[in-house]
C-alpha positions as CSV (number, residue, x, y, z in Angstrom):
1,M,-4.8,-2.4,-16.9
2,A,-3.7,0.8,-17.2
3,K,0.2,1.5,-16.2
4,T,0.1,4.1,-13.5
5,A,2.2,5.8,-10.9
6,S,1.7,7.4,-7.6
7,T,0.0,10.7,-7.1
8,M,3.3,11.5,-4.9
9,L,1.0,13.1,-2.1
10,A,2.6,15.9,-0.2
11,L,5.3,15.2,2.1
12,G,4.3,16.1,6.0
13,T,0.4,15.0,4.9
14,V,-1.1,13.8,8.0
15,A,-2.4,10.1,7.6
16,P,-6.1,10.2,6.8
17,D,-8.2,8.0,9.3
18,F,-9.6,4.7,8.3
19,A,-11.7,1.8,9.9
20,L,-11.7,-1.0,7.8
21,P,-12.4,-4.9,8.2
22,D,-9.6,-7.2,8.3
23,V,-10.1,-10.1,5.8
24,V,-8.3,-12.7,7.9
25,S,-9.4,-11.8,11.3
26,G,-12.6,-10.0,10.7
27,R,-12.1,-7.4,13.3
28,T,-12.1,-3.7,12.0
29,V,-8.6,-2.2,11.9
30,Q,-8.1,1.6,12.8
31,L,-5.5,4.3,12.4
32,A,-5.6,4.6,16.3
33,D,-4.6,0.8,16.6
34,F,-1.2,2.0,15.7
35,R,-0.7,4.9,18.1
36,D,2.0,3.2,19.8
37,R,4.5,2.2,16.8
38,P,7.1,4.6,15.5
39,G,5.9,4.5,12.1
40,L,3.1,3.2,10.0
41,L,3.1,1.8,6.2
42,V,-0.2,1.9,4.3
43,M,0.2,-0.4,1.5
44,F,-2.6,-0.3,-1.1
45,I,-2.1,-3.9,-2.9
46,C,-4.7,-6.5,-4.2
47,Q,-4.6,-10.3,-5.2
48,H,-4.8,-10.1,-9.1
49,C,-2.4,-7.3,-10.2
50,P,0.8,-8.6,-11.8
51,F,2.4,-6.0,-10.3
52,V,1.7,-6.9,-6.8
53,K,2.1,-10.7,-7.7
54,H,5.8,-9.9,-8.6
55,I,6.6,-8.4,-5.2
56,E,4.3,-9.9,-2.9
57,A,6.9,-12.2,-1.2
58,E,9.0,-9.3,-0.4
59,L,6.0,-7.4,1.1
60,A,5.6,-10.6,3.3
61,A,9.3,-10.3,4.2
62,I,8.7,-6.5,5.0
63,G,6.5,-7.6,7.6
64,H,8.2,-10.0,9.2
65,D,11.5,-8.0,9.3
66,Y,10.4,-4.8,10.9
67,P,7.9,-6.0,13.6
68,A,7.9,-2.6,15.4
69,L,6.8,-0.8,12.6
70,G,2.8,-0.5,12.1
71,I,2.1,-2.1,8.9
72,V,-1.6,-2.3,6.9
73,A,-2.5,-3.5,3.6
74,I,-5.6,-2.1,2.1
75,S,-7.2,-3.5,-1.0
76,P,-9.4,-0.7,-3.0
77,N,-10.3,-2.5,-6.2
78,S,-13.9,-2.7,-7.1
79,L,-15.8,-5.8,-6.4
80,Q,-18.4,-4.9,-9.0
81,T,-15.7,-5.3,-11.8
82,H,-13.1,-7.5,-10.1
83,P,-14.5,-10.0,-7.8
84,Q,-11.1,-11.9,-7.9
85,D,-10.1,-9.0,-5.4
86,G,-13.1,-10.2,-2.7
87,P,-12.1,-10.9,0.9
88,E,-12.0,-14.7,0.2
89,Q,-9.4,-14.1,-2.4
90,L,-7.3,-11.9,-0.2
91,K,-7.5,-13.9,2.8
92,A,-6.0,-16.9,0.9
93,Q,-3.2,-14.5,-0.3
94,A,-2.3,-13.4,3.1
95,E,-2.4,-16.7,4.4
96,R,-0.4,-18.3,1.5
97,L,2.1,-15.6,2.1
98,G,2.0,-15.6,6.0
99,F,1.3,-12.0,6.1
100,A,2.1,-10.6,9.3
101,F,0.2,-7.6,9.4
102,P,-3.7,-7.0,8.9
103,Y,-5.2,-7.2,5.0
104,C,-8.0,-5.0,5.0
105,L,-10.9,-4.4,2.3
106,D,-11.7,-0.8,1.5
107,E,-15.1,-1.8,-0.2
108,S,-16.3,2.0,-0.8
109,Q,-12.9,3.2,-1.9
110,A,-13.2,6.0,0.6
111,V,-9.8,5.3,2.0
112,A,-8.0,5.1,-1.2
113,K,-9.4,8.1,-2.3
114,A,-8.6,9.8,0.9
115,Y,-5.0,8.7,0.8
116,T,-5.2,9.6,-3.5
117,A,-3.8,6.2,-3.8
118,A,-3.9,5.6,-7.8
119,C,-2.1,2.1,-8.4
120,T,-1.2,-1.2,-6.8
121,P,1.2,-1.3,-5.3
122,D,1.0,2.2,-3.7
123,F,3.1,2.7,-0.4
124,F,2.4,5.5,2.1
125,L,5.1,5.8,5.0
126,F,4.3,7.9,8.1
127,D,6.6,8.8,11.0
128,R,5.8,8.7,14.8
129,D,3.5,11.8,14.3
130,R,1.4,10.3,11.4
131,R,3.2,12.6,8.7
132,L,3.9,11.5,5.2
133,V,7.5,11.0,5.0
134,Y,8.0,8.5,2.1
135,R,5.4,7.8,-0.8
136,G,7.2,5.9,-3.6
137,Q,8.2,2.6,-5.0
138,L,9.5,-0.3,-3.3
139,D,12.3,-0.7,-5.6
140,D,13.2,-0.4,-9.4
141,S,12.4,-4.1,-10.1
142,R,9.0,-4.3,-12.6
143,P,7.5,-7.5,-13.7
144,S,9.1,-6.9,-17.2
145,N,12.8,-5.6,-16.3
146,D,14.5,-8.7,-14.9
147,R,15.8,-6.4,-12.3
148,P,15.4,-8.4,-8.6
149,V,13.2,-7.5,-6.1
150,T,15.1,-6.2,-3.3
151,G,12.6,-3.6,-1.4
152,A,15.6,-1.2,-1.4
153,D,13.9,2.2,-1.7
154,L,11.3,1.3,0.8
155,R,13.6,-0.4,3.1
156,A,15.5,2.3,3.3
157,A,13.0,4.7,4.0
158,I,11.6,2.4,6.8
159,T,15.1,2.1,8.6
160,A,15.3,5.9,8.6
161,V,11.9,6.4,10.3
162,L,12.7,3.6,13.0
163,A,16.2,5.4,13.7
164,G,14.0,8.7,14.0
165,E,15.4,10.2,11.0
166,A,13.8,11.6,7.8
167,P,14.0,9.4,4.7
168,S,15.8,10.9,1.6
169,A,13.4,13.2,-0.1
170,D,14.8,11.7,-3.5
171,Q,11.7,9.4,-4.0
172,K,10.6,7.6,-7.3
173,P,6.8,6.9,-8.0
174,S,5.3,3.6,-7.5
175,I,4.4,2.1,-10.8
176,G,1.6,-0.6,-11.0
177,C,-1.8,-1.2,-12.3
178,N,-4.4,1.5,-11.9
179,I,-6.7,0.9,-9.1
180,K,-10.2,-0.4,-10.6
181,W,-12.5,2.3,-9.4
182,H,-16.4,1.7,-9.3
183,P,-17.8,2.8,-12.6
184,G,-18.7,6.4,-12.6
185,Q,-17.0,7.2,-9.1
186,E,-13.4,7.5,-10.3
187,P,-11.6,10.1,-8.3
188,D,-10.6,13.7,-10.0
189,Y,-7.1,12.6,-10.3
190,Y,-7.7,9.3,-12.1
191,G,-6.1,9.3,-15.5
192,A,-3.7,12.1,-14.5
193,Q,-0.6,9.4,-13.4
194,L,-0.9,7.1,-16.4
195,V,2.5,6.3,-17.7
């Protein structure tokens, strides 16, 4: 595990398209499925990462607390090196936590690369026009710092988007485990976010 920070993709970036299988329902989930939502949260998470395990209950709560928001979780880890993040394990995680949003598998890792996702968890919040308005941490809690998991940073950004306002531009990068890229297929930005 390499402790890694978000790439902090430029605000205003248009949400890259995707079409990925939901591990729970089996249906294909696409960017266009959320066209009527006032905002879209794309979360790159996985089943085994200790940083994700630390906050997974809060992610489930966010899914229930903001029913108007479009939300999709995507697991980008290589199944070659981390079969514990396979579809059956992801489905079990989603069902155990009661995720109210689709949980997709990015087996090719093309979507993670399109978003310049670097770590799990990595959050990308888009406004009604699908322009990036927040990319940063859930909150200040980490598995080792004894701070409570509140979701404060991400929740404030979501609240702003749902009110038609811009979130604060003061955004701290998310920190987590590096995405487990297919061997030899790491993106150009891999390693630049090590902390």
